[in-house]
N, C-alpha and C positions, 0 to 999 in steps of 0.2 A: 615551800618544798619544791614545787614545779620549777620556779625560777632558779633555784639552786642547782637542780638537775640540768636545766638548760645551760646555765653558766658553766657547769662542769663539762658538759658535752662540747660546748663551744671551745673551751680551753683545750680539751683533748684534740679537737679538730685543728686548732691552731698549732699545737705541738706536732701533730702528724704532718701538717702542711709544711712546717718549718723543717722537719726531718727529711721529707721528700725533696725539698729545695736543696738542703745541704748534701744529700746523697747525689743528686744530679750535678750540683756544682763541683763536687769532688770526684765524681765518677766512681763512687764506691757503693757497696751494699750497706744496709743498716748494721750488719755484723762487723763492719770495720771498727765501729766504736762501741757497739753493744754486744752483750752475750745473747744468743738466740733464745728467746723465751723469757729472758730476765732483763727487760728493757731499762729498768731503773738502777741496775748494778753499775756503779761508777768506778769500778776498780781497774778497768782497762785503761792503759796509759793514753790511748787515742781518745777515750771519752773525756779525760781531763784536758787534753790538749785542745780538743774541739771546744770545750767550755771556755778555755782561756782565749782561743781565737775569737769566739763570739763576744767575749768581754772587750777584747782589743778592738774589734770592729765597731762595737757600740761606742766606745770611747773616741775612736777616730771620727765617727759620724757626728758625735755630739761636740767634738773639739775642733781639730784643725780642718775637718771637711764640712763643718756645719753650714758654711755659706757657699761651698763649692759644689756639693752634691754628695749624697750618700753612696757608699759602696756596699757590696754584698759579697758573699763567698765567691760568687761567680766572677766578680771583678778580677780577682787574681787567679783563681783555679781553673775556670773555664772547662770543667769536665775532667780535670786531672787532679790526682791526689797531691802531687807536688807542682806548684806553679812553674810556668816556663821561665827559663833564665835567658838573659841576653847572650846570644852567640858572640863569642870573642871576636870573630872576624868582622862583625858589624861595627864595633867601636874602634877596632884597631885601624881600619881604613880611614876613619874620620881623624883619629889622632895623628896618623902619618901625614895627612893632608895639612894639618895645622901645627905640626911639631915646632917649626921655627918661631911661631908666635908664643910658644910656651917653653922655650929653651931653658929659662931660668926657673920654671915651675912645672916639672914633669908630672907631679901628682894632679895638678890642676888640668893638665892636658888630658889625663885619663878621665877625670870627673866630667869635664865638659863633653868629651867624646861619648861617654856613657849616657849622659843626659840627652844629647842630640840623637843618638841611635835609639834610645828607649822611646822617644816621642816621634821619631821619624821626621825630625826638623833639622834646619841648619842653624848656625849661630845667630842669624838675624831674627830668629823667633823670640829670643830674650834680650839680645844685645843690640845697641845702636852701633852704627859704623864707628863712632867715637866711643871706644870702650869705657871712657871715663864717665859717660852719661849713664844714668840709671833710671830712665824715665818710662821704660816699657812696662805695661801692666803685667806681662807674663813673668818678668824678672821679679817683680814684687810678689806675685802669686807663689813662685817657688820659695822665696825667702820667708814669707809670712805664713803660708799654708802647707806647702809640701815638705819642707825640711823638718818642721815640727813632728811630722809623721814618724820620722826615724828616731825621734826622742821618745815618742809615746809607745811604740811597739814593745820595747824591752820591759816596760813597766808591768806587763801582763804575763810574764814568763819567769820561771825559776832558772836563773843562769846556770845552776849546777846540773839541770836536767836538759833543757833544750830551749834555745831562743831562735825563732825563725830568722834566717838570713834574708834580708830584703834588698830590693833594688827597684828603681823606677820602672824598669821593663816589666816587672811582674804584673803591674796593673795596666800600664800603657800599651805594652806589646806592639810598639811601632806606631801608635796613634796618639794624637794630641789629647783627645778625650777618651778615657778608658770606658770599656763596656761596663754598664752597671748591672 
């Protein structure tokens, strides 16, 4: 009986600690997802969205990010309800500087510019000077671990309601290694 009570109290403490971490990570009060005084009511759309985000995060940590390092709500949100987006002027400058290299592939120029600006790196971070070579570990990391993230995320959301729009900058925000 006492062990069951202690276990219940520990579980409640864990839930409260998790809720405090989520509130801080998103910069919101508990009533953003919950009805004041009715904490178990799951009818608020934000409650369900947070539940789905938590499932997505768990799947990413157990899947593509398993060997890279876990993420948390803070990784993308950093105290904001909506994660930061890559300012257009950051990637446009990089694209303009490399436009001749991608004259026949304008979409690739945008993608590479967004990657570089999101991580705050130049092309040599992933690419050899001979672009035909693919020996850099960072290029393999993108292909094998990072790109599958963009396939995993939509699996946790109802496309008719809302699927978060994601980009590398949301986690990286100009750094090679995101804050965890």
